[in-house]
Biopython code that builds the backbone (N, CA, C, O; Angstrom):
import numpy as np
from Bio.PDB.StructureBuilder import StructureBuilder

atoms = [
    (1, "MET", "N", (122.565, 112.871, 117.807)),
    (1, "MET", "CA", (122.015, 111.835, 116.957)),
    (1, "MET", "C", (121.064, 110.929, 117.742)),
    (1, "MET", "O", (120.070, 110.452, 117.196)),
    (2, "LEU", "N", (121.360, 110.699, 118.990)),
    (2, "LEU", "CA", (120.518, 109.842, 119.816)),
    (2, "LEU", "C", (119.119, 110.433, 119.960)),
    (2, "LEU", "O", (118.130, 109.702, 119.901)),
    (3, "TRP", "N", (119.025, 111.756, 120.149)),
    (3, "TRP", "CA", (117.714, 112.370, 120.322)),
    (3, "TRP", "C", (116.877, 112.259, 119.060)),
    (3, "TRP", "O", (115.650, 112.188, 119.137)),
    (4, "VAL", "N", (117.526, 112.243, 117.884)),
    (4, "VAL", "CA", (116.792, 112.088, 116.633)),
    (4, "VAL", "C", (116.172, 110.695, 116.569)),
    (4, "VAL", "O", (115.001, 110.550, 116.220)),
    (5, "SER", "N", (116.947, 109.684, 116.902)),
    (5, "SER", "CA", (116.403, 108.321, 116.862)),
    (5, "SER", "C", (115.325, 108.130, 117.928)),
    (5, "SER", "O", (114.367, 107.389, 117.707)),
    (6, "MET", "N", (115.469, 108.788, 119.082)),
    (6, "MET", "CA", (114.442, 108.707, 120.116)),
    (6, "MET", "C", (113.162, 109.389, 119.645)),
    (6, "MET", "O", (112.065, 108.902, 119.916)),
    (7, "PHE", "N", (113.295, 110.518, 118.936)),
    (7, "PHE", "CA", (112.127, 111.214, 118.403)),
    (7, "PHE", "C", (111.412, 110.355, 117.374)),
    (7, "PHE", "O", (110.186, 110.245, 117.395)),
    (8, "VAL", "N", (112.174, 109.745, 116.474)),
    (8, "VAL", "CA", (111.586, 108.879, 115.445)),
    (8, "VAL", "C", (110.857, 107.717, 116.107)),
    (8, "VAL", "O", (109.747, 107.371, 115.703)),
    (9, "PHE", "N", (111.470, 107.116, 117.113)),
    (9, "PHE", "CA", (110.823, 106.016, 117.837)),
    (9, "PHE", "C", (109.535, 106.492, 118.502)),
    (9, "PHE", "O", (108.529, 105.783, 118.493)),
    (10, "SER", "N", (109.569, 107.691, 119.077)),
    (10, "SER", "CA", (108.389, 108.242, 119.736)),
    (10, "SER", "C", (107.248, 108.457, 118.752)),
    (10, "SER", "O", (106.098, 108.139, 119.054)),
    (11, "VAL", "N", (107.559, 108.994, 117.581)),
    (11, "VAL", "CA", (106.537, 109.231, 116.564)),
    (11, "VAL", "C", (105.965, 107.908, 116.070)),
    (11, "VAL", "O", (104.753, 107.775, 115.901)),
    (12, "GLN", "N", (106.839, 106.928, 115.839)),
    (12, "GLN", "CA", (106.367, 105.620, 115.396)),
    (12, "GLN", "C", (105.497, 104.971, 116.464)),
    (12, "GLN", "O", (104.492, 104.335, 116.147)),
    (13, "SER", "N", (105.878, 105.129, 117.720)),
    (13, "SER", "CA", (105.085, 104.578, 118.818)),
    (13, "SER", "C", (103.738, 105.270, 118.898)),
    (13, "SER", "O", (102.721, 104.619, 119.139)),
    (14, "SER", "N", (103.716, 106.587, 118.697)),
    (14, "SER", "CA", (102.461, 107.331, 118.722)),
    (14, "SER", "C", (101.541, 106.855, 117.610)),
    (14, "SER", "O", (100.341, 106.679, 117.818)),
    (15, "CYS", "N", (102.102, 106.651, 116.442)),
    (15, "CYS", "CA", (101.321, 106.177, 115.301)),
    (15, "CYS", "C", (100.661, 104.846, 115.633)),
    (15, "CYS", "O", (99.467, 104.666, 115.392)),
    (16, "LYS", "N", (101.416, 103.933, 116.173)),
    (16, "LYS", "CA", (100.893, 102.610, 116.513)),
    (16, "LYS", "C", (99.866, 102.703, 117.640)),
    (16, "LYS", "O", (98.855, 102.001, 117.614)),
    (17, "ALA", "N", (100.117, 103.562, 118.627)),
    (17, "ALA", "CA", (99.178, 103.724, 119.739)),
    (17, "ALA", "C", (97.839, 104.253, 119.239)),
    (17, "ALA", "O", (96.786, 103.757, 119.640)),
    (18, "TYR", "N", (97.872, 105.252, 118.369)),
    (18, "TYR", "CA", (96.624, 105.781, 117.808)),
    (18, "TYR", "C", (95.920, 104.729, 116.949)),
    (18, "TYR", "O", (94.693, 104.641, 116.948)),
    (19, "GLU", "N", (96.693, 103.944, 116.228)),
    (19, "GLU", "CA", (96.098, 102.885, 115.415)),
    (19, "GLU", "C", (95.370, 101.870, 116.304)),
    (19, "GLU", "O", (94.258, 101.451, 115.982)),
    (20, "TYR", "N", (95.988, 101.478, 117.411)),
    (20, "TYR", "CA", (95.358, 100.534, 118.331)),
    (20, "TYR", "C", (94.096, 101.126, 118.961)),
    (20, "TYR", "O", (93.083, 100.441, 119.101)),
    (21, "MET", "N", (94.167, 102.405, 119.339)),
    (21, "MET", "CA", (92.986, 103.044, 119.914)),
    (21, "MET", "C", (91.860, 103.115, 118.883)),
    (21, "MET", "O", (90.692, 102.917, 119.220)),
    (22, "GLY", "N", (92.210, 103.395, 117.637)),
    (22, "GLY", "CA", (91.212, 103.387, 116.570)),
    (22, "GLY", "C", (90.566, 102.027, 116.435)),
    (22, "GLY", "O", (89.351, 101.919, 116.270)),
    (23, "TYR", "N", (91.375, 100.994, 116.504)),
    (23, "TYR", "CA", (90.877, 99.618, 116.414)),
    (23, "TYR", "C", (89.886, 99.325, 117.546)),
    (23, "TYR", "O", (88.823, 98.748, 117.319)),
    (24, "ILE", "N", (90.250, 99.728, 118.757)),
    (24, "ILE", "CA", (89.388, 99.489, 119.915)),
    (24, "ILE", "C", (88.062, 100.231, 119.751)),
    (24, "ILE", "O", (86.997, 99.660, 119.985)),
    (25, "MET", "N", (88.124, 101.493, 119.353)),
    (25, "MET", "CA", (86.907, 102.285, 119.159)),
    (25, "MET", "C", (86.036, 101.698, 118.038)),
    (25, "MET", "O", (84.808, 101.689, 118.131)),
    (26, "GLU", "N", (86.687, 101.215, 116.994)),
    (26, "GLU", "CA", (85.954, 100.596, 115.887)),
    (26, "GLU", "C", (85.212, 99.346, 116.368)),
    (26, "GLU", "O", (84.057, 99.131, 116.001)),
    (27, "LYS", "N", (85.865, 98.532, 117.178)),
    (27, "LYS", "CA", (85.234, 97.317, 117.698)),
    (27, "LYS", "C", (84.061, 97.655, 118.619)),
    (27, "LYS", "O", (83.121, 96.871, 118.743)),
    (28, "GLU", "N", (84.116, 98.825, 119.266)),
    (28, "GLU", "CA", (83.010, 99.278, 120.110)),
    (28, "GLU", "C", (81.947, 100.009, 119.289)),
    (28, "GLU", "O", (80.983, 100.537, 119.843)),
    (29, "GLN", "N", (82.126, 100.035, 117.977)),
    (29, "GLN", "CA", (81.232, 100.701, 117.032)),
    (29, "GLN", "C", (81.104, 102.196, 117.306)),
    (29, "GLN", "O", (80.063, 102.801, 117.051)),
    (30, "SER", "N", (82.169, 102.774, 117.823)),
    (30, "SER", "CA", (82.245, 104.214, 118.028)),
    (30, "SER", "C", (83.072, 104.777, 116.872)),
    (30, "SER", "O", (84.252, 105.090, 117.025)),
    (31, "TYR", "N", (82.423, 104.897, 115.712)),
    (31, "TYR", "CA", (83.133, 105.200, 114.475)),
    (31, "TYR", "C", (83.718, 106.608, 114.447)),
    (31, "TYR", "O", (84.767, 106.826, 113.841)),
    (32, "ARG", "N", (83.063, 107.554, 115.086)),
    (32, "ARG", "CA", (83.617, 108.912, 115.138)),
    (32, "ARG", "C", (84.926, 108.932, 115.938)),
    (32, "ARG", "O", (85.913, 109.539, 115.523)),
    (33, "ASP", "N", (84.913, 108.258, 117.088)),
    (33, "ASP", "CA", (86.127, 108.190, 117.914)),
    (33, "ASP", "C", (87.213, 107.386, 117.205)),
    (33, "ASP", "O", (88.393, 107.732, 117.268)),
    (34, "ALA", "N", (86.813, 106.326, 116.542)),
    (34, "ALA", "CA", (87.785, 105.529, 115.786)),
    (34, "ALA", "C", (88.426, 106.387, 114.705)),
    (34, "ALA", "O", (89.641, 106.344, 114.510)),
    (35, "ALA", "N", (87.606, 107.168, 114.000)),
    (35, "ALA", "CA", (88.133, 108.034, 112.939)),
    (35, "ALA", "C", (89.117, 109.051, 113.500)),
    (35, "ALA", "O", (90.141, 109.326, 112.874)),
    (36, "LEU", "N", (88.826, 109.613, 114.667)),
    (36, "LEU", "CA", (89.749, 110.582, 115.279)),
    (36, "LEU", "C", (91.110, 109.947, 115.562)),
    (36, "LEU", "O", (92.153, 110.554, 115.320)),
    (37, "ASN", "N", (91.083, 108.724, 116.076)),
    (37, "ASN", "CA", (92.348, 108.041, 116.366)),
    (37, "ASN", "C", (93.087, 107.646, 115.088)),
    (37, "ASN", "O", (94.309, 107.770, 115.008)),
    (38, "TYR", "N", (92.347, 107.175, 114.099)),
    (38, "TYR", "CA", (92.989, 106.836, 112.830)),
    (38, "TYR", "C", (93.517, 108.088, 112.122)),
    (38, "TYR", "O", (94.522, 108.020, 111.415)),
    (39, "GLU", "N", (92.847, 109.229, 112.308)),
    (39, "GLU", "CA", (93.364, 110.494, 111.756)),
    (39, "GLU", "C", (94.754, 110.788, 112.306)),
    (39, "GLU", "O", (95.663, 111.172, 111.571)),
    (40, "MET", "N", (94.897, 110.600, 113.609)),
    (40, "MET", "CA", (96.191, 110.867, 114.237)),
    (40, "MET", "C", (97.239, 109.849, 113.783)),
    (40, "MET", "O", (98.393, 110.211, 113.551)),
    (41, "ALA", "N", (96.851, 108.593, 113.656)),
    (41, "ALA", "CA", (97.784, 107.574, 113.159)),
    (41, "ALA", "C", (98.198, 107.899, 111.729)),
    (41, "ALA", "O", (99.366, 107.754, 111.370)),
    (42, "TRP", "N", (97.249, 108.334, 110.919)),
    (42, "TRP", "CA", (97.510, 108.715, 109.527)),
    (42, "TRP", "C", (98.482, 109.904, 109.484)),
    (42, "TRP", "O", (99.411, 109.938, 108.677)),
    (43, "LYS", "N", (98.243, 110.870, 110.369)),
    (43, "LYS", "CA", (99.105, 112.052, 110.439)),
    (43, "LYS", "C", (100.530, 111.667, 110.860)),
    (43, "LYS", "O", (101.496, 112.048, 110.199)),
    (44, "TYR", "N", (100.656, 110.920, 111.947)),
    (44, "TYR", "CA", (101.981, 110.552, 112.444)),
    (44, "TYR", "C", (102.683, 109.550, 111.537)),
    (44, "TYR", "O", (103.907, 109.424, 111.589)),
    (45, "GLY", "N", (101.938, 108.849, 110.720)),
    (45, "GLY", "CA", (102.528, 107.928, 109.751)),
    (45, "GLY", "C", (102.832, 108.609, 108.423)),
    (45, "GLY", "O", (103.137, 107.943, 107.433)),
    (46, "ASN", "N", (102.747, 109.940, 108.402)),
    (46, "ASN", "CA", (103.027, 110.751, 107.207)),
    (46, "ASN", "C", (102.122, 110.408, 106.026)),
    (46, "ASN", "O", (102.510, 110.566, 104.869)),
    (47, "GLN", "N", (100.929, 109.944, 106.326)),
    (47, "GLN", "CA", (99.913, 109.637, 105.318)),
    (47, "GLN", "C", (100.430, 108.680, 104.246)),
    (47, "GLN", "O", (100.114, 108.823, 103.065)),
    (48, "THR", "N", (101.223, 107.710, 104.672)),
    (48, "THR", "CA", (101.822, 106.767, 103.722)),
    (48, "THR", "C", (101.362, 105.328, 103.896)),
    (48, "THR", "O", (101.528, 104.519, 102.982)),
    (49, "ASN", "N", (100.798, 104.994, 105.027)),
    (49, "ASN", "CA", (100.418, 103.612, 105.297)),
    (49, "ASN", "C", (99.015, 103.352, 104.728)),
    (49, "ASN", "O", (98.034, 103.883, 105.249)),
    (50, "PRO", "N", (98.912, 102.545, 103.668)),
    (50, "PRO", "CA", (97.600, 102.336, 103.059)),
    (50, "PRO", "C", (96.607, 101.606, 103.966)),
    (50, "PRO", "O", (95.399, 101.797, 103.830)),
    (51, "THR", "N", (97.088, 100.791, 104.870)),
    (51, "THR", "CA", (96.192, 100.089, 105.791)),
    (51, "THR", "C", (95.512, 101.079, 106.730)),
    (51, "THR", "O", (94.309, 100.984, 106.969)),
    (52, "ILE", "N", (96.274, 102.020, 107.258)),
    (52, "ILE", "CA", (95.692, 103.041, 108.124)),
    (52, "ILE", "C", (94.741, 103.923, 107.313)),
    (52, "ILE", "O", (93.670, 104.294, 107.794)),
    (53, "GLY", "N", (95.131, 104.256, 106.091)),
    (53, "GLY", "CA", (94.256, 105.040, 105.223)),
    (53, "GLY", "C", (92.938, 104.329, 104.969)),
    (53, "GLY", "O", (91.877, 104.954, 104.986)),
    (54, "TYR", "N", (93.002, 103.031, 104.734)),
    (54, "TYR", "CA", (91.786, 102.235, 104.521)),
    (54, "TYR", "C", (90.892, 102.284, 105.757)),
    (54, "TYR", "O", (89.688, 102.517, 105.655)),
    (55, "LYS", "N", (91.492, 102.064, 106.920)),
    (55, "LYS", "CA", (90.714, 102.058, 108.160)),
    (55, "LYS", "C", (90.109, 103.434, 108.439)),
    (55, "LYS", "O", (88.977, 103.539, 108.910)),
    (56, "LEU", "N", (90.872, 104.483, 108.145)),
    (56, "LEU", "CA", (90.369, 105.843, 108.332)),
    (56, "LEU", "C", (89.181, 106.094, 107.409)),
    (56, "LEU", "O", (88.145, 106.591, 107.850)),
    (57, "ALA", "N", (89.328, 105.755, 106.143)),
    (57, "ALA", "CA", (88.243, 105.951, 105.184)),
    (57, "ALA", "C", (87.018, 105.122, 105.571)),
    (57, "ALA", "O", (85.887, 105.595, 105.458)),
    (58, "PHE", "N", (87.238, 103.897, 106.024)),
    (58, "PHE", "CA", (86.134, 103.034, 106.446)),
    (58, "PHE", "C", (85.352, 103.669, 107.596)),
    (58, "PHE", "O", (84.121, 103.678, 107.587)),
    (59, "ASN", "N", (86.069, 104.195, 108.576)),
    (59, "ASN", "CA", (85.397, 104.795, 109.728)),
    (59, "ASN", "C", (84.743, 106.124, 109.374)),
    (59, "ASN", "O", (83.713, 106.476, 109.948)),
    (60, "TYR", "N", (85.323, 106.861, 108.441)),
    (60, "TYR", "CA", (84.638, 108.050, 107.921)),
    (60, "TYR", "C", (83.321, 107.639, 107.275)),
    (60, "TYR", "O", (82.295, 108.288, 107.480)),
    (61, "LEU", "N", (83.348, 106.573, 106.502)),
    (61, "LEU", "CA", (82.139, 106.082, 105.846)),
    (61, "LEU", "C", (81.081, 105.710, 106.883)),
    (61, "LEU", "O", (79.920, 106.099, 106.755)),
    (62, "LYS", "N", (81.475, 104.968, 107.896)),
    (62, "LYS", "CA", (80.542, 104.546, 108.940)),
    (62, "LYS", "C", (80.001, 105.733, 109.744)),
    (62, "LYS", "O", (78.874, 105.699, 110.238)),
    (63, "ALA", "N", (80.829, 106.789, 109.867)),
    (63, "ALA", "CA", (80.416, 107.988, 110.603)),
    (63, "ALA", "C", (79.668, 108.969, 109.702)),
    (63, "ALA", "O", (79.350, 110.084, 110.115)),
    (64, "LYS", "N", (79.391, 108.547, 108.475)),
    (64, "LYS", "CA", (78.676, 109.349, 107.480)),
    (64, "LYS", "C", (79.437, 110.613, 107.068)),
    (64, "LYS", "O", (78.837, 111.633, 106.729)),
    (65, "ARG", "N", (80.746, 110.524, 107.106)),
    (65, "ARG", "CA", (81.610, 111.611, 106.614)),
    (65, "ARG", "C", (82.093, 111.200, 105.224)),
    (65, "ARG", "O", (83.263, 110.878, 105.021)),
    (66, "TYR", "N", (81.171, 111.221, 104.291)),
    (66, "TYR", "CA", (81.406, 110.657, 102.972)),
    (66, "TYR", "C", (82.474, 111.393, 102.171)),
    (66, "TYR", "O", (83.296, 110.760, 101.508)),
    (67, "VAL", "N", (82.469, 112.708, 102.226)),
    (67, "VAL", "CA", (83.462, 113.476, 101.468)),
    (67, "VAL", "C", (84.871, 113.185, 101.993)),
    (67, "VAL", "O", (85.809, 113.030, 101.212)),
    (68, "ASP", "N", (85.011, 113.113, 103.308)),
    (68, "ASP", "CA", (86.315, 112.784, 103.897)),
    (68, "ASP", "C", (86.753, 111.375, 103.499)),
    (68, "ASP", "O", (87.929, 111.144, 103.218)),
    (69, "ALA", "N", (85.809, 110.438, 103.476)),
    (69, "ALA", "CA", (86.128, 109.066, 103.073)),
    (69, "ALA", "C", (86.629, 109.039, 101.633)),
    (69, "ALA", "O", (87.610, 108.363, 101.325)),
    (70, "ILE", "N", (85.961, 109.767, 100.762)),
    (70, "ILE", "CA", (86.364, 109.829, 99.348)),
    (70, "ILE", "C", (87.751, 110.442, 99.214)),
    (70, "ILE", "O", (88.575, 109.962, 98.435)),
    (71, "ASP", "N", (88.007, 111.506, 99.976)),
    (71, "ASP", "CA", (89.313, 112.172, 99.929)),
    (71, "ASP", "C", (90.439, 111.216, 100.318)),
    (71, "ASP", "O", (91.466, 111.161, 99.641)),
    (72, "ILE", "N", (90.257, 110.469, 101.395)),
    (72, "ILE", "CA", (91.282, 109.511, 101.841)),
    (72, "ILE", "C", (91.435, 108.397, 100.810)),
    (72, "ILE", "O", (92.554, 107.965, 100.532)),
    (73, "CYS", "N", (90.335, 107.931, 100.245)),
    (73, "CYS", "CA", (90.411, 106.900, 99.202)),
    (73, "CYS", "C", (91.289, 107.367, 98.047)),
    (73, "CYS", "O", (92.133, 106.617, 97.556)),
    (74, "HIS", "N", (91.086, 108.603, 97.621)),
    (74, "HIS", "CA", (91.888, 109.130, 96.516)),
    (74, "HIS", "C", (93.370, 109.193, 96.880)),
    (74, "HIS", "O", (94.227, 108.877, 96.055)),
    (75, "LYS", "N", (93.668, 109.599, 98.104)),
    (75, "LYS", "CA", (95.072, 109.670, 98.537)),
    (75, "LYS", "C", (95.719, 108.285, 98.539)),
    (75, "LYS", "O", (96.850, 108.120, 98.082)),
    (76, "VAL", "N", (94.999, 107.304, 99.052)),
    (76, "VAL", "CA", (95.549, 105.942, 99.100)),
    (76, "VAL", "C", (95.685, 105.384, 97.693)),
    (76, "VAL", "O", (96.711, 104.797, 97.350)),
    (77, "LEU", "N", (94.652, 105.563, 96.876)),
    (77, "LEU", "CA", (94.684, 104.999, 95.525)),
    (77, "LEU", "C", (95.695, 105.691, 94.613)),
    (77, "LEU", "O", (96.192, 105.074, 93.671)),
    (78, "ASP", "N", (96.007, 106.962, 94.876)),
    (78, "ASP", "CA", (97.067, 107.636, 94.115)),
    (78, "ASP", "C", (98.414, 106.963, 94.347)),
    (78, "ASP", "O", (99.202, 106.786, 93.418)),
    (79, "ALA", "N", (98.668, 106.590, 95.599)),
    (79, "ALA", "CA", (99.946, 105.965, 95.940)),
    (79, "ALA", "C", (99.936, 104.457, 95.711)),
    (79, "ALA", "O", (100.971, 103.866, 95.400)),
    (80, "HIS", "N", (98.769, 103.835, 95.865)),
    (80, "HIS", "CA", (98.639, 102.374, 95.753)),
    (80, "HIS", "C", (97.402, 102.063, 94.903)),
    (80, "HIS", "O", (96.356, 101.708, 95.446)),
    (81, "PRO", "N", (97.512, 102.194, 93.583)),
    (81, "PRO", "CA", (96.339, 102.079, 92.691)),
    (81, "PRO", "C", (95.573, 100.763, 92.791)),
    (81, "PRO", "O", (94.376, 100.728, 92.504)),
    (82, "ASN", "N", (96.219, 99.713, 93.181)),
    (82, "ASN", "CA", (95.547, 98.412, 93.247)),
    (82, "ASN", "C", (95.260, 97.970, 94.676)),
    (82, "ASN", "O", (95.107, 96.779, 94.944)),
    (83, "TYR", "N", (95.187, 98.932, 95.591)),
    (83, "TYR", "CA", (94.959, 98.555, 96.986)),
    (83, "TYR", "C", (93.629, 97.802, 97.093)),
    (83, "TYR", "O", (92.590, 98.302, 96.662)),
    (84, "PRO", "N", (93.670, 96.597, 97.671)),
    (84, "PRO", "CA", (92.490, 95.729, 97.659)),
    (84, "PRO", "C", (91.285, 96.344, 98.365)),
    (84, "PRO", "O", (91.396, 96.893, 99.461)),
    (85, "LYS", "N", (90.171, 96.241, 97.730)),
    (85, "LYS", "CA", (88.857, 96.569, 98.279)),
    (85, "LYS", "C", (88.593, 98.056, 98.511)),
    (85, "LYS", "O", (87.461, 98.421, 98.826)),
    (86, "MET", "N", (89.580, 98.913, 98.370)),
    (86, "MET", "CA", (89.387, 100.340, 98.653)),
    (86, "MET", "C", (88.287, 100.923, 97.761)),
    (86, "MET", "O", (87.380, 101.603, 98.242)),
    (87, "ARG", "N", (88.379, 100.653, 96.479)),
    (87, "ARG", "CA", (87.437, 101.239, 95.533)),
    (87, "ARG", "C", (86.018, 100.689, 95.754)),
    (87, "ARG", "O", (85.055, 101.452, 95.825)),
    (88, "LYS", "N", (85.902, 99.357, 95.860)),
    (88, "LYS", "CA", (84.587, 98.720, 95.974)),
    (88, "LYS", "C", (83.965, 98.911, 97.355)),
    (88, "LYS", "O", (82.791, 99.264, 97.462)),
    (89, "ASP", "N", (84.736, 98.685, 98.399)),
    (89, "ASP", "CA", (84.191, 98.706, 99.759)),
    (89, "ASP", "C", (83.905, 100.103, 100.288)),
    (89, "ASP", "O", (82.971, 100.290, 101.067)),
    (90, "ILE", "N", (84.698, 101.086, 99.874)),
    (90, "ILE", "CA", (84.551, 102.407, 100.482)),
    (90, "ILE", "C", (84.209, 103.481, 99.451)),
    (90, "ILE", "O", (83.196, 104.168, 99.584)),
    (91, "LEU", "N", (85.043, 103.627, 98.431)),
    (91, "LEU", "CA", (84.868, 104.733, 97.480)),
    (91, "LEU", "C", (83.499, 104.683, 96.805)),
    (91, "LEU", "O", (82.786, 105.686, 96.790)),
    (92, "ASP", "N", (83.127, 103.551, 96.256)),
    (92, "ASP", "CA", (81.843, 103.432, 95.566)),
    (92, "ASP", "C", (80.661, 103.644, 96.518)),
    (92, "ASP", "O", (79.670, 104.273, 96.147)),
    (93, "LYS", "N", (80.763, 103.126, 97.729)),
    (93, "LYS", "CA", (79.684, 103.285, 98.708)),
    (93, "LYS", "C", (79.551, 104.732, 99.161)),
    (93, "LYS", "O", (78.438, 105.233, 99.322)),
    (94, "ALA", "N", (80.681, 105.406, 99.367)),
    (94, "ALA", "CA", (80.637, 106.815, 99.782)),
    (94, "ALA", "C", (80.031, 107.676, 98.677)),
    (94, "ALA", "O", (79.226, 108.565, 98.955)),
    (95, "ARG", "N", (80.406, 107.420, 97.447)),
    (95, "ARG", "CA", (79.835, 108.174, 96.325)),
    (95, "ARG", "C", (78.342, 107.932, 96.217)),
    (95, "ARG", "O", (77.574, 108.871, 96.008)),
    (96, "ALA", "N", (77.922, 106.682, 96.358)),
    (96, "ALA", "CA", (76.494, 106.361, 96.292)),
    (96, "ALA", "C", (75.720, 107.038, 97.414)),
    (96, "ALA", "O", (74.605, 107.516, 97.203)),
    (97, "ALA", "N", (76.302, 107.081, 98.594)),
    (97, "ALA", "CA", (75.641, 107.713, 99.731)),
    (97, "ALA", "C", (75.475, 109.217, 99.498)),
    (97, "ALA", "O", (74.469, 109.801, 99.900)),
    (98, "LEU", "N", (76.449, 109.834, 98.858)),
    (98, "LEU", "CA", (76.338, 111.265, 98.548)),
    (98, "LEU", "C", (75.236, 111.543, 97.537)),
    (98, "LEU", "O", (74.576, 112.580, 97.602)),
    (99, "ARG", "N", (75.038, 110.633, 96.615)),
    (99, "ARG", "CA", (74.026, 110.808, 95.564)),
    (99, "ARG", "C", (72.609, 110.633, 96.086)),
    (99, "ARG", "O", (71.662, 111.201, 95.542)),
    (100, "SER", "N", (72.472, 109.846, 97.142)),
    (100, "SER", "CA", (71.110, 109.551, 97.632)),
    (100, "SER", "C", (70.601, 110.600, 98.601)),
    (100, "SER", "O", (69.479, 110.491, 99.096)),
]
sb = StructureBuilder()
sb.init_structure("model")
sb.init_model(0)
sb.init_chain("A")
sb.init_seg("    ")
for serial, (resi, resn, name, xyz) in enumerate(atoms, 1):
    if name == "N":
        sb.init_residue(resn, " ", resi, " ")
    sb.init_atom(name, np.array(xyz, "f"), 0.0, 1.0, " ", f" {name:<3s}", serial, name[0])
structure = sb.get_structure()
């Protein structure tokens, strides 16, 4: 039982570590690297944390990965339909960028 709790702690720590690295890369305006780190945080967080999903979609948008940004927006909005700013800040902009 101890190894199970240690594994869970390790996964949670990995999720947070990737989230922090994503934050650092985002602040350095390295959106592709930020997206890679947020992808890992999203994966280790079982794709359930809407804040990480928002940050991932935002960095996809900044890295001009519009389809990926839209996909993450849909996943977050399916689970959290009223998640603040997701639709206006990311989804609508990604769709507009695809049309242009």
